[in-house]
C-alpha positions in Angstrom: 25.2 171.2 -3.9 22.5 172.0 -6.4 20.1 169.1 -7.3 19.9 169.5 -11.2 17.9 166.5 -12.3 15.9 163.6 -10.6 14.7 160.4 -12.2 12.3 158.1 -10.3 11.5 154.5 -11.2 8.9 152.1 -9.8 10.2 148.6 -10.2 8.8 145.0 -9.8 11.7 142.6 -9.9 10.9 138.9 -10.0 12.6 136.4 -7.7 13.9 132.9 -8.4 11.8 131.1 -5.8 8.7 132.1 -3.8 9.5 133.6 -0.4 7.0 132.9 2.4 6.7 134.7 5.8 3.8 135.6 8.1 2.7 138.2 5.5 2.2 135.6 2.9 4.2 134.5 -0.2 6.0 136.8 -2.6 7.1 136.1 -6.1 8.7 139.5 -6.7 10.1 142.5 -4.6 8.7 146.0 -5.4 10.9 149.1 -5.0 11.4 152.6 -5.9 14.7 153.8 -7.3 15.9 157.4 -7.4 18.6 158.8 -9.7 19.9 162.2 -8.4 22.2 164.3 -10.5 24.3 167.3 -9.6 27.2 169.0 -11.5 27.9 166.0 -13.7 27.8 163.4 -10.8 25.1 160.8 -10.2 23.8 159.3 -6.9 21.5 156.3 -6.7 19.0 155.4 -4.0 16.8 152.4 -3.6 13.9 151.7 -1.2 11.8 148.5 -1.0 8.4 149.1 0.5 6.8 146.1 -1.2 3.9 145.8 -3.6 1.2 146.3 -0.9 0.6 147.7 2.6 1.6 144.6 4.4 5.0 145.0 6.2 4.1 148.7 6.6 1.3 151.0 5.6 3.4 152.0 2.6 3.8 150.4 -0.9 5.6 151.2 -4.1 2.8 153.0 -6.0 2.2 155.2 -3.0 5.8 156.0 -2.4 6.3 156.8 -6.1 3.4 159.2 -6.2 4.5 160.8 -2.9 8.0 161.3 -4.2 7.1 162.9 -7.5 4.3 165.1 -6.2 5.9 166.3 -2.9 9.6 165.4 -2.4 10.9 166.3 -5.9 9.2 169.7 -6.0 10.7 170.5 -2.6 14.3 169.6 -3.5 14.8 170.0 -7.4 17.1 172.9 -8.2 17.7 173.6 -4.5 21.1 174.1 -3.0 21.4 171.3 -0.3 24.7 170.8 1.5 24.0 168.1 4.1 21.8 165.0 4.6 20.5 166.6 7.7 19.3 169.7 5.6 17.6 167.3 3.2 15.8 165.6 6.1 14.7 169.0 7.4 13.2 169.8 3.9 11.3 166.5 3.9 10.2 166.7 7.6 6.8 168.5 6.9 5.8 165.3 5.0 4.5 163.1 7.8 5.5 159.4 7.7 6.3 158.0 4.2 9.7 156.9 5.4 10.2 154.5 2.5 9.8 157.3 -0.1 12.2 159.6 1.9 14.7 156.8 2.2 15.3 156.5 -1.5 16.1 160.3 -1.8 18.2 160.3 1.4 20.3 157.4 0.1 20.7 159.0 -3.4 21.9 162.2 -1.7 24.5 160.4 0.5 25.8 158.6 -2.6 26.0 161.9 -4.6 27.6 163.7 -1.7 30.2 161.1 -1.0 31.0 160.8 -4.7 31.5 164.6 -4.7 33.8 164.4 -1.7 35.7 161.5 -3.3 35.3 159.2 -0.3 33.5 155.9 0.3 30.0 155.8 1.9 31.5 153.9 4.7 33.9 156.6 5.5 31.3 159.3 5.1 28.9 157.6 7.7 31.7 156.7 10.2 32.0 153.0 9.6 34.8 151.5 11.6 34.8 147.7 10.6 36.7 146.3 7.7 33.9 143.8 6.9 30.2 143.5 7.4 29.2 140.4 9.3 26.0 138.8 8.1 23.7 135.9 8.9 21.4 133.9 6.8 17.6 133.9 6.8 15.1 131.1 6.0 11.5 131.6 5.2 8.8 129.0 5.6 9.7 125.9 3.6 7.7 122.8 2.6 9.2 120.5 5.2 11.4 120.5 8.3 13.9 118.2 6.4 14.2 120.9 3.7 14.9 123.5 6.4 17.5 121.4 8.1 19.2 120.6 4.9 19.3 124.3 4.1 20.7 125.2 7.6 23.4 122.5 7.2 24.5 124.0 4.0 24.7 127.6 5.3 26.5 126.6 8.5 29.1 124.6 6.5 29.6 127.7 4.3 30.4 129.7 7.4 27.4 131.8 8.3 27.6 132.8 12.0 23.9 132.7 12.8 20.6 131.7 11.3 17.3 133.5 11.4 14.0 131.5 11.1 10.7 132.9 10.1 8.1 131.9 12.7 4.4 132.0 12.2 1.2 130.0 12.9 1.8 126.5 11.3 5.5 126.9 11.5 6.2 127.3 15.2 7.5 125.2 18.1 7.5 121.9 16.2 9.8 123.5 13.8 12.1 124.7 16.5 12.1 121.2 18.1 13.2 119.8 14.9 15.9 122.3 14.4 17.3 122.2 18.0 17.3 118.4 17.9 20.0 118.6 15.2 21.7 121.9 16.1 21.6 122.3 19.9 24.2 125.0 20.2 23.9 127.0 16.9 23.0 130.7 17.2 19.4 131.0 16.0 16.8 133.7 16.3 13.2 133.8 15.1 11.3 136.5 13.3 7.5 136.6 14.0 6.6 139.6 11.7 3.9 140.7 14.1 2.0 137.4 14.0 1.0 137.2 17.6 -0.7 139.0 20.5 -0.4 138.7 24.3 -3.2 136.1 24.1 -0.4 133.8 22.8 1.7 134.3 26.0 1.7 130.6 26.9 3.3 129.7 23.6 5.7 132.7 23.8 6.8 131.7 27.2 7.7 128.3 25.9 10.3 129.8 23.5 12.7 130.4 26.4 13.6 126.8 26.4 15.0 127.0 22.9 17.9 129.3 23.9 17.3 131.8 21.1 19.4 134.9 20.6 16.2 136.9 20.3 12.6 136.9 19.2 12.1 139.5 16.5 8.8 141.5 16.4 6.4 139.0 18.1 3.5 141.4 18.5 1.7 144.1 16.5 3.7 146.1 14.0 2.9 149.4 15.6 3.1 148.3 19.2 5.7 149.2 21.9 3.7 148.9 25.2 2.7 145.3 24.9 6.2 144.3 23.9 7.4 146.0 27.2 4.9 143.8 29.1 6.0 140.7 27.2 9.8 141.4 27.8 9.1 141.4 31.5 7.4 138.0 31.3 9.9 136.1 29.2 13.7 135.6 29.4 14.5 135.7 25.7 15.5 139.1 24.4 13.0 140.9 22.2 14.1 142.6 19.1 11.8 145.4 17.6 11.7 145.7 13.9 8.4 147.0 12.4 7.7 149.0 15.5 10.8 151.2 15.0 10.0 153.8 12.3 11.9 156.8 13.8 14.3 157.9 16.4 11.4 158.8 18.7 10.0 155.2 18.4 13.4 153.8 19.4 13.8 156.3 22.2 10.5 155.4 23.7 10.8 151.7 23.2 14.1 151.8 25.0 12.8 154.0 27.8 10.0 151.6 28.7 12.0 148.4 28.3 10.2 147.1 25.3 13.3 145.5 23.7 16.9 144.5 24.1 17.7 144.7 20.4 16.7 146.9 17.5 16.7 145.8 13.9 17.4 149.0 11.9 16.0 148.9 8.4 17.0 152.1 6.6 13.9 152.1 4.4 11.6 151.7 7.3 13.1 154.6 9.2 13.6 157.0 6.4 17.1 156.5 5.1 20.8 156.5 6.2 20.5 159.7 8.2 17.9 158.5 10.8 19.6 155.0 10.8 22.8 156.6 12.1 20.7 158.5 14.8 19.1 155.3 15.9 22.5 153.5 15.9 24.0 156.2 18.1 21.1 156.0 20.5 21.5 152.2 20.9 25.2 152.7 21.6 24.4 155.3 24.3 21.7 153.2 25.9 23.6 149.9 25.6 20.9 148.3 23.4 22.0 145.8 20.8 21.5 146.7 17.2 21.9 145.2 13.8 20.8 145.9 10.2 18.0 144.3 8.3 17.1 144.0 4.7 13.9 144.3 2.7 14.9 142.3 -0.3 16.9 145.0 -1.9 19.0 144.6 -5.1 22.7 145.4 -4.8 21.7 149.1 -4.8 20.2 148.6 -1.4 22.3 145.7 0.0 25.4 147.9 -0.3 23.7 150.5 1.9 22.9 147.8 4.5 26.5 146.5 4.4 27.9 150.0 4.9 25.7 150.6 7.9 26.7 147.2 9.3 30.2 148.5 9.7 29.1 151.0 12.3 30.7 150.6 15.7 27.8 149.8 17.9 26.4 147.0 15.5 26.9 143.9 17.6 24.9 141.1 15.9 25.3 139.7 12.4 23.0 141.7 10.1 20.5 140.5 7.4 22.3 141.3 4.1 21.0 138.6 1.9 23.0 138.3 -1.4 20.9 139.7 -4.2 21.7 136.6 -6.2 19.7 134.6 -3.7 16.5 136.3 -4.7 16.7 137.8 -8.1 16.7 136.5 -11.6 18.5 139.7 -12.6 20.1 142.3 -10.3 19.2 146.0 -10.5 22.7 147.0 -9.3 26.2 146.5 -10.4 28.8 145.5 -9.3 27.6 143.2 -6.5 29.1 143.0 -3.1 32.4 141.1 -2.7 32.3 138.0 -0.6 35.7 136.7 0.5 34.1 134.2 2.8 30.5 133.4 3.5 29.1 135.3 6.4 31.0 138.5 5.7 31.0 141.2 3.0 34.0 143.2 2.1 33.4 146.8 1.0 35.5 148.4 -1.6 37.1 151.8 -0.8 35.7 153.6 -3.9 33.8 156.8 -3.8 30.2 156.8 -2.9 28.0 153.7 -2.7 30.2 151.9 -5.1 27.3 150.6 -7.1 25.2 151.9 -9.9 22.0 150.7 -11.5 22.2 148.3 -14.4 20.0 150.4 -16.6 19.2 147.6 -19.0 17.7 145.6 -16.2 16.0 148.6 -14.7 14.3 149.3 -18.1 13.2 145.7 -18.3 11.4 145.6 -14.9 10.3 149.2 -14.4 6.6 149.8 -14.0 6.8 153.6 -14.1 9.4 156.3 -14.8 9.3 160.0 -14.1 12.0 162.5 -15.1 12.4 166.0 -13.6 14.9 168.5 -14.9 
């Protein structure tokens, strides 16, 4: 398959309400979008590194420059037959997984459209529906949080994820558990703590959480292994897992019992599949996380969530929850809250809304 034309966009898409985590408060999500064309067909890929090096060392401007200066010249007008071949071409570029992810997704979309099959079928998805949970950031009051949880549980979401950071910690969990003693909750610390916080982290065992997501440093595996031996609650690694090697080493030393696979953070669909397969082989739980993607990206997450070893409801927040206007169309189908139904159409089954894309793009580069 010859790559005839590539268009890159850097986008800053405003959201309806501020979203607060341990990293701070966001009023928009920053992404790069890749449009890849071959023989009259088009594939779309989105990756959301954010507007600054907070969640990871990468951000939208850096990813945009890396893509146009290094990835595009390496693949434009080349004959590339498989996603694995594309990954091999990009391999000499160290790191920069978010940039690579947008190209990898666009290639998968293009390839599956050419083959006339859905992305779900192309990647080996086996489940009819993607099971999803709901995530709450830091709110103004505990009452606001409990009211929100009540609404989402009544709608049918099977589990709730709570952001957890200094100032929004055990008192918040006490308030939540006093109302919902048996509901499935887990917390996401976004690397806010160190082993110096061990006394507080040990107290979390009493709240019967499904897991504690990324309590320690974003690039740490060793201290997580120490912590997992000292607490009963399963640890889930998120930011620490940027590659198959990271996942293999974390599992080998007992640093986690779950892995949150974010396709943008690990470099695309192709490495996500490798990490998923490793989790299945090693009997480690896995699920899919989101980075505030539009429907271009949430469809990717939903397709990956249908893989056979995914055993916990994934984070696939409906884009309508965040965005004033959605970059992708059509949006995912929801027959009931807590699940997404994937259509059996070729490819990713979503394309960019180019009017919205033009409205919120910060940069554009065309290569033909």
